[in-house]
C-alpha positions, 0 to 999 in steps of 0.5 A: 511417515511414508510419502503415501501417508503424508497429508495433502491438500484435496484437489490441489496438485503439487505443481499448483501448490508450488506455483502459488508459493513461488508467485506469492513470494515474488509478489511480496518482494515487489510489495516491499518496493512499492513505497511511492506513487507519482507526485503524491507519495507516502514514505515510510508506509508501515509494512503489510505483514503477511500472516499464515494463510492457505497459500497452497490454495491461492489465499494470501493475507496481511495486516498492518498499522496505519498511523493514528489508527489503533486497530490494524487494517488488512489486505486479503487475496484469493487467487481463483482463475477467472474470479481473483478477489482482493479485499481491503479490511478497515476498522470501523473506528478508522472510518468515523471521520468528520464527514461521517462513515458513509462518506468515507466508505463511498470514497474508499470504495472508489479509490482504487481505479475510480470504479466502485468495488464489487462489494462493501460489507460492514461486519462487527468492527470492520468494513470490507472493500471487496474487488473482483478481477476476471480479465487478463492476467487473472483469467484461466488461460493467463494463469495456466500459461503462468503456471506452465512457465513460473519464471516466464513473462506471464507469471512476472506480469501476474506478480507485478499486477498483484503487487500493484493492486495490493499496494495501491489499495493500502496506500490509497486507504492511507491517502483518504484517511489523511485527507479526512484528518484521521492520520495525525500529522503536521505540515512543514516547509523545507528549504534545500539545494535540491527538490525533495523526491518521494523516496527521500521520505521513505523512512520518515514516519508517515512522511508525505511529499505534497509539493516541491518547487524551485524558487531560485538558483539551486533553492527549492521549497518543498511541502511535506507532512510527517509525524515528527518535529522540525529538529527530527526532520532536519536531522533525518534530511541531513543523514540522507544527504539533503543539503541547504545553504542553509537547510531549513525546516519550518512547521506550518501552523495552519495548512494552506495545502 
């Protein structure tokens, strides 16, 4: 087939298609690095798996499992100059919490930046939380500058902002479901010779660092949540080099956190 006969995406130039592909690749690399957020962190976050989407049109889609929720959740992105949209899709079954679906919807709708998302729409078996962004770096001028210099500072800022937005929506959804008891886990007290950090729990299934305090000279007590037994956590911490004299893990029967 000659070049002239090859199918093309109507209305999308080759430079723009290449820019979108380059940008999404950079964004996905950054998403893989966003595993911890400040003092309240989720380690071992199930990866969002990018699915086939029309990236040449600036469309991106990924789904992933949330521990304890049978139906996958998803995040979508439509990179449109002046009206970039990021959507969080959660199954209705995940929102049937102890306080009711309406309460959870309201909390999740404000969990990204404290302001309510643009649209909350409930379809057959899922709820969409739709966020619109129009200011920098999503405005037409910023996107044009990023396209002209795909490895320049504006393109890097754009990739970082998209990665942060996608990751934060995903992590905050898990946080809210944790708080409502939808994600099954247990609380543990860990005694060690150094404080635990969020990244220490990166590969521990649903590992959450809640708090870590010093109680004496080189003696620290950390509260964590995880889907594991005491023995599994102890073995895991030893493998990553956490020491103690002794190193202990105790399951808390009743959470006081």
